[in-house]
VOBA-1610 file (N, C-alpha, C; in pm, whole numbers, padded with zeros to 5 digits, always signed):
BEGIN
Lys+00205-00241+01094Lys+00292-00112+01149Lys+00268-00030+01078Val+00223+00136+01121Val+00156+00250+01012Val+00235+00355+01098Thr+00315+00461+01056Thr+00379+00542+01098Thr+00301+00691+00982Leu+00368+00781+01083Leu+00343+00913+00989Leu+00437+01019+01041Gly+00485+01075+00946Gly+00622+01195+00977Gly+00572+01296+01046Gly+00466+01350+00977Gly+00388+01489+01018Gly+00308+01538+00905Val+00199+01659+00950Val+00124+01688+00924Val+00155+01838+00889Lys+00138+01894+00804Lys+00159+02084+00770Lys+00031+02132+00706Ala-00019+02190+00769Ala-00160+02265+00730Ala-00153+02423+00704Ser-00189+02454+00558Ser-00259+02587+00554Ser-00405+02621+00589Leu-00463+02626+00628Leu-00585+02629+00646Leu-00616+02718+00592Phe-00555+02877+00608Phe-00617+02979+00493Phe-00637+02939+00308Gly-00528+02854+00279Gly-00533+02818+00192Gly-00613+02678+00166Gly-00615+02588+00279Gly-00707+02499+00216Gly-00614+02374+00183Asn-00478+02383+00180Asn-00336+02312+00192Asn-00303+02220+00268Val-00297+02128+00265Val-00242+01975+00370Val-00159+01929+00332Gly-00030+01890+00415Gly+00082+01858+00327Gly+00095+01701+00461Ile+00071+01592+00406Ile+00140+01505+00469Ile+00269+01404+00451Ser+00317+01419+00549Ser+00482+01368+00521Ser+00504+01204+00584Asp+00570+01088+00494Asp+00676+01021+00522Asp+00539+00917+00579Leu+00432+00897+00481Leu+00338+00814+00581Leu+00420+00631+00538Phe+00403+00578+00618Phe+00493+00462+00636Phe+00364+00302+00674Ile+00339+00262+00541Ile+00296+00087+00626Ile+00384+00016+00622Gly+00374-00051+00721Gly+00435-00228+00728Gly+00390-00319+00645Asn+00462-00414+00712Asn+00389-00567+00656Asn+00301-00611+00735Pro+00223-00718+00707Pro+00177-00811+00833Pro+00302-00888+00849Lys+00242-00964+00953Lys+00309-01085+00981Lys+00354-01186+00892Gly+00468-01235+00866Gly+00453-01404+00794Gly+00552-01310+00652Phe+00555-01151+00645Phe+00648-01142+00509Phe+00773-01077+00534Lys+00857-01081+00412Lys+00982-01088+00426Lys+01041-00934+00368Thr+00984-00907+00303Thr+01033-00730+00263Thr+00991-00617+00363Asn+01104-00492+00358Asn+01068-00390+00475Asn+00901-00362+00494His+00817-00330+00376His+00716-00256+00384His+00614-00268+00262Ala+00518-00242+00302Ala+00418-00253+00174Ala+00394-00122+00133Phe+00401-00010+00182Phe+00377+00075+00114Phe+00456+00245+00178Lys+00497+00317+00096Lys+00551+00439+00151Lys+00590+00526+00111Val+00526+00672+00111Val+00535+00815+00068Val+00562+00904+00115Gly+00680+00991+00049Gly+00774+01120+00125Gly+00668+01215+00137Thr+00543+01230+00070Thr+00429+01333+00075Thr+00343+01288-00016Val+00192+01334+00050Val+00102+01327+00050Val+00001+01510+00026Arg-00012+01555-00075Arg-00077+01652-00100Arg-00236+01675-00090Val-00275+01745-00010Val-00415+01753+00013Val-00478+01906-00008Val-00595+01909-00109Val-00628+02014-00093Val-00806+01989-00052Val-00816+02116+00058Val-00938+02098+00103Val-01064+02208+00110Asp-01144+02190+00060Asp-01251+02331+00079Asp-01275+02372+00225Arg-01204+02466+00245Arg-01225+02550+00382Arg-01309+02554+00460Gly-01383+02566+00336Gly-01517+02638+00408Gly-01657+02544+00453Thr-01596+02390+00429Thr-01661+02295+00489Thr-01579+02199+00573Leu-01473+02287+00653Leu-01426+02213+00759Leu-01471+02200+00896Ala-01617+02292+00937Ala-01650+02271+01015Ala-01800+02199+01019Ser-01833+02152+00899Ser-01956+02077+00879Ser-01922+01911+00874Asp-02075+01907+00865Asp-02040+01674+00856Asp-02008+01688+00793Val-01993+01726+00667Val-01924+01668+00548Val-01810+01764+00462Ile-01705+01730+00520Ile-01552+01756+00456Ile-01558+01741+00303His-01533+01862+00224His-01514+01849+00058His-01334+01864+00040Ile-01343+01777-00038Ile-01165+01726-00053Ile-01212+01763-00166Lys-01126+01867-00242Lys-01083+01891-00354Lys-01021+01801-00460Glu-00860+01746-00375Glu-00786+01628-00455Glu-00686+01631-00395Ile-00665+01473-00370Ile-00542+01419-00273Ile-00439+01365-00382Thr-00305+01413-00382Thr-00231+01363-00492Thr-00125+01292-00369Ile-00113+01161-00388Ile+00017+01046-00378Ile+00112+01025-00450Asp+00226+01105-00468Asp+00300+01117-00553Asp+00429+00984-00549Ala+00477+00968-00622Ala+00593+00820-00597Ala+00597+00765-00469Pro+00489+00694-00484Pro+00512+00587-00348Pro+00604+00473-00388Asp+00622+00418-00259Asp+00758+00300-00288Asp+00625+00167-00223Ile+00613+00107-00367Ile+00540+00001-00263Ile+00563-00154-00294Ile+00576-00229-00245Ile+00619-00425-00265Ile+00485-00477-00242Tyr+00501-00535-00362Tyr+00363-00624-00323Tyr+00437-00752-00326Glu+00425-00852-00234Glu+00476-00984-00171Glu+00372-01091-00160Lys+00442-01175-00270Lys+00302-01314-00262Lys+00352-01425-00182Gly+00315-01477-00107Gly+00305-01559+00029Gly+00215-01718-00007Lys+00248-01767+00131Lys+00188-01935+00075Lys+00033-01914+00107Gly-00005-01824+00210Gly-00172-01818+00149Gly-00231-01652+00074Gly-00160-01603-00025Gly-00187-01492-00048Gly-00082-01353-00035Ser-00134-01314-00084Ser-00039-01136-00069Ser-00020-01055+00069Asn+00077-00977+00079Asn+00089-00881+00188Asn-00081-00761+00163Phe-00068-00714-00025Phe-00197-00636+00037Phe-00352-00726+00028Asp-00323-00882-00006Asp-00455-00924-00001Asp-00524-00918+00172Val-00392-00953+00280Val-00388-00951+00415Val-00458-00757+00490Ile-00368-00689+00370Ile-00424-00517+00431Ile-00575-00487+00394Gln-00584-00529+00269Gln-00679-00514+00179Gln-00818-00581+00281Lys-00807-00707+00342Lys-00912-00744+00458Lys-00907-00690+00585Asn-00795-00616+00623Asn-00789-00583+00725Asn-00876-00454+00739Val-00853-00379+00633Val-00930-00231+00560Val-01054-00255+00553Ala-01089-00396+00513Ala-01241-00409+00478Ala-01349-00459+00634Glu-01270-00519+00728Glu-01292-00538+00851Glu-01358-00418+00954Ala-01219-00340+00952Ala-01217-00213+00997Ala-01331-00127+00967Ala-01381-00122+00855Ala-01470-00015+00746Ala-01564-00081+00830Asn-01614-00236+00798Asn-01716-00260+00883Asn-01802-00293+01010Asp-01651-00323+01072Asp-01654-00268+01215Asp-01726-00105+01283Lys-01662-00056+01088Lys-01730+00106+01176Lys-01843+00136+01144Gly-01881+00063+01049Gly-02034+00066+01013Gly-02131+00004+01093Lys-02130-00101+01193Lys-02242-00188+01242Lys-02225-00059+01390Thr-02120-00036+01372Thr-02120+00071+01549Thr-02223+00183+01538Glu-02170+00234+01399Glu-02219+00414+01368Glu-02414+00293+01328Lys-02437+00230+01334Lys-02585+00170+01297Lys-02638+00138+01448Ser-02559+00090+01504Ser-02612+00023+01663Ser-02590+00145+01757Glu-02527+00275+01759Glu-02517+00383+01840Glu-02691+00519+01801Thr-02740+00529+01851Thr-02850+00623+01859Thr-02794+00783+01807Asp-02852+00841+01755Asp-02851+00942+01740Asp-02784+01046+01877Ala-02840+01042+01947Ala-02809+01123+02036Ala-02658+01096+02062Asp-02605+00973+02080Asp-02495+00940+02160Asp-02368+00869+02085Lys-02421+00908+01937Lys-02319+00783+01820Lys-02171+00885+01827Gly-02145+01008+01823Gly-02050+01131+01830Gly-01962+01066+01674Glu-01985+01018+01553Glu-01907+00968+01473Glu-01854+01142+01438Gly-01752+01087+01328Gly-01662+01197+01272Gly-01736+01258+01187Pro-01667+01296+01116Pro-01739+01349+00979Pro-01711+01326+00851Lys-01775+01311+00734Lys-01816+01244+00639Lys-01710+01313+00519Leu-01621+01229+00408Leu-01592+01294+00339Leu-01626+01252+00217Val-01631+01403+00114Val-01632+01341-00033Val-01498+01430-00100Ile-01411+01336-00197Ile-01292+01328-00247Ile-01372+01367-00393Asp-01311+01504-00446Asp-01362+01497-00625Asp-01275+01386-00663Asn-01122+01448-00620Asn-01033+01361-00719Asn-00930+01302-00642Leu-00880+01161-00650Leu-00742+01156-00608Leu-00644+01072-00681Tyr-00524+01116-00658Tyr-00432+01053-00814Tyr-00328+00957-00663Ile-00272+00863-00759Ile-00147+00826-00745Ile-00085+00793-00860Arg+00034+00869-00835Arg+00096+00835-00941Arg+00245+00871-00923Asn+00316+00796-01091Asn+00481+00777-01036Asn+00527+00693-00933Ala+00415+00547-00927Ala+00466+00481-00854Ala+00573+00383-00838Lys+00602+00329-00766Lys+00780+00250-00806Lys+00734+00129-00736Val+00711+00016-00801Val+00612-00116-00732Val+00712-00181-00746Ala+00745-00288-00689Ala+00817-00379-00700Ala+00751-00512-00637Phe+00730-00629-00702Phe+00715-00735-00690Phe+00805-00858-00597Ser+00756-00915-00520Ser+00856-01032-00447Ser+00776-01141-00403Ala+00817-01258-00367Ala+00742-01414-00348Ala+00862-01520-00235Ser+00821-01581-00177Ser+00879-01686-00096Ser+01021-01709-00132Phe+00991-01767-00233Phe+01161-01794-00296Phe+01240-01718-00389Leu+01203-01580-00361Leu+01288-01514-00393Leu+01399-01416-00244Gly+01321-01539-00099Gly+01389-01469-00041Gly+01387-01329+00020Gly+01292-01254-00033Gly+01302-01110+00028Gly+01384-01039-00051Lys+01449-01091-00181Lys+01425-00961-00268Lys+01334-00926-00390Val+01321-00833-00473Val+01223-00763-00511Val+01234-00771-00672Ile+01118-00766-00785Ile+01165-00736-00879Ile+01088-00611-00900Pro+01143-00506-00990Pro+01013-00369-01000Pro+00906-00400-01137Ile+00830-00389-01115Ile+00714-00388-01227Ile+00647-00275-01259Pro+00592-00214-01410Pro+00533-00108-01390Pro+00399-00105-01331Met+00365+00045-01361Met+00231-00026-01306Met+00134+00160-01352Pro+00050+00160-01408Pro+00018+00283-01422Pro-00086+00373-01329Asp-00068+00506-01363Asp-00172+00581-01241Asp-00267+00575-01194Ile-00316+00606-01106Ile-00456+00578-01040Ile-00518+00686-01024His-00642+00701-01065His-00735+00843-01052His-00884+00808-01030Leu-00891+00812-00885Leu-01055+00809-00820Leu-01138+00924-00805Lys-01262+00901-00873Lys-01328+01027-00903Lys-01444+01041-00801Asp-01524+01133-00792Asp-01613+01166-00660Asp-01633+01013-00534Ile-01560+01003-00457Ile-01547+00906-00387Ile-01667+00996-00225Gly-01798+00898-00220Gly-01862+00947-00102Gly-01944+01051-00168Lys-01960+01086-00306Lys-02034+01137-00327Lys-02169+01134-00347Glu-02220+01003-00372Glu-02338+00936-00394Glu-02405+00935-00294Lys-02336+00898-00189Lys-02390+00912-00033Lys-02339+01002+00076Lys-02354+01133-00004Lys-02350+01210+00071Lys-02196+01224+00167Gly-02125+01161+00131Gly-02003+01137+00240Gly-02007+01064+00232Ala-01863+00983+00260Ala-01843+00876+00323Ala-01706+00834+00459Ser-01734+00764+00533Ser-01640+00767+00661Ser-01465+00783+00571Pro-01373+00777+00716Pro-01229+00758+00630Pro-01223+00639+00599Ala-01284+00485+00662Ala-01274+00397+00666Ala-01317+00324+00517Asp-01418+00362+00509Asp-01480+00330+00345Asp-01398+00417+00240Val-01365+00538+00256Val-01264+00577+00188Val-01116+00528+00152Ala-01062+00452+00310Ala-00943+00378+00316Ala-00950+00232+00249Lys-01105+00196+00234Lys-01126+00059+00182Lys-01120+00085+00023Lys-01139+00201-00017Lys-01221+00217-00180Lys-01057+00229-00209Val-00952+00306-00160Val-00848+00322-00232Val-00725+00218-00233Ile-00763+00075-00103Ile-00680+00023-00118Ile-00728-00085-00207Asp-00864-00136-00225Asp-00938-00199-00347Asp-00879-00129-00449Lys-00865-00061-00504Lys-00824-00051-00628Lys-00707-00021-00679Leu-00597+00011-00549Leu-00500-00027-00555Leu-00449-00122-00587Thr-00495-00237-00470Thr-00474-00407-00492Thr-00530-00450-00618Gly-00625-00401-00690Gly-00644-00447-00816Gly-00572-00387-00949Ser-00501-00274-00932Ser-00407-00206-01004Ser-00292-00312-00993Ile-00215-00352-00875Ile-00081-00417-00890Ile-00115-00570-00902Thr-00212-00623-00892Thr-00249-00767-00892Thr-00278-00769-01070Gly-00320-00663-01121Gly-00319-00674-01279Gly-00161-00693-01322Ala-00103-00574-01270Ala+00032-00566-01343Ala+00142-00707-01310Val+00141-00781-01181Val+00188-00853-01135Val+00131-00989-01214Ala-00002-00960-01271Ala-00071-01071-01378Ala+00036-01141-01524Gly+00122-00937-01575Gly+00218-01027-01661Gly+00335-01073-01622Ile+00354-01133-01497Ile+00498-01164-01470Ile+00430-01288-01518Asn+00555-01391-01573Asn+00594-01523-01566Asn+00681-01561-01410Met+00553-01598-01370Met+00678-01689-01224Met+00731-01790-01235Asp+00688-01871-01352Asp+00750-01995-01351Asp+00927-02004-01396Ala+00877-01878-01491Ala+01064-01847-01570Ala+01129-01807-01466Ile+01084-01692-01378Ile+01135-01674-01288Ile+01192-01739-01136Lys+01112-01827-01161Lys+01119-01909-01064Lys+01277-02012-01089Lys+01228-02039-01214Lys+01343-02154-01257Lys+01510-02044-01286Gln+01470-01931-01296Gln+01621-01852-01329Gln+01634-01889-01174Thr+01589-01843-01091Thr+01614-01813-00908Thr+01674-01952-00871Glu+01601-02042-00922Glu+01673-02191-00877Glu+01805-02184-00940Ala+01862-02150-01052Ala+01923-02205-01179Ala+02037-02117-01078Ile+02024-01932-01069Ile+02123-01882-00993Ile+02195-01915-00863Thr+02044-01970-00797Thr+02098-02023-00647Thr+02153-02157-00652Glu+02133-02250-00773Glu+02240-02354-00788Glu+02367-02364-00799Gly+02389-02221-00894Gly+02506-02197-00960Gly+02606-02131-00830Ala+02578-02071-00777Ala+02613-01996-00653Ala+02627-02087-00538Lys+02599-02231-00552Lys+02623-02327-00425Lys+02701-02377-00495Gly+02745-02420-00657Gly+02845-02481-00720Gly+02951-02412-00670Ala+02961-02249-00711Ala+03049-02198-00687Ala+03158-02179-00584Leu+03045-02212-00471Leu+03099-02177-00347Leu+03200-02291-00310Glu+03099-02429-00325Glu+03205-02554-00286Glu+03327-02539-00406Asp+03326-02492-00532Asp+03458-02531-00627Asp+03579-02397-00491Val+03531-02291-00462Val+03596-02235-00387Val+03675-02295-00230Thr+03544-02367-00140Thr+03597-02419-00102Thr+03684-02576-00094Lys+03643-02605-00201Lys+03785-02727-00253Lys+03842-02653-00277Gly+03906-02585-00341Gly+04040-02479-00379Gly+04063-02431-00270Ile+04001-02371-00175Ile+04061-02330-00012Ile+04223-02478+00067Lys+04084-02595+00048Lys+04138-02668+00132Lys+04227-02683+00079Gly+04248-02702-00080Gly+04374-02822-00145Gly+04509-02738-00121Leu+04462-02599-00050Leu+04592-02481-00099Leu+04654-02539+00054Phe+04600-02588+00138Phe+04643-02591+00243Phe+04659-02821+00284Gly+04633-02875+00156Gly+04696-03001+00168Gly+04568-03070+00210Lys+04446-03015+00245Lys+04344-03074+00301Lys+04231-03130+00232
//
């Protein structure tokens, strides 16, 4: 599930604000979402808006809320990454199969700088039952997207961003001691179970049962 709160544009200033972008999880994952952010700021060279290649000076994604959930067959971001790659490939095949007269493809993009800053990243796994553990992740800076090929399709841009984001999150997750967390979680669960049994016995004792 992907939703967008709204888009506000100041075409004279070349500024575009995207609000409340939400990307849900693929099926089979327990956490609330994969990615959500309140504001995305885009600065466009307004002189290129009517051209075949739109020049974007800067995209800033500030303080996104990201949950990386590990499942049996991989993570939620692995699935999203695969879906985006397939969409980009399908788009590329469609463009190649269409003639110049009828292809009707949208404009390409060149992005000077794309920043993902101050991300709030959390890790979850099946044994955590939907609970999350915060993990630090460095800021991301991508430069000159689509510049070498004189423009990239939106699908290709999305793939590049998701690939970089997934790589950064995976690197951050690699520093987590999974075995220690799993053992600690199991110990807490067993402790809670034992405490519950003691309380149950105590209540029964009050009634002589």
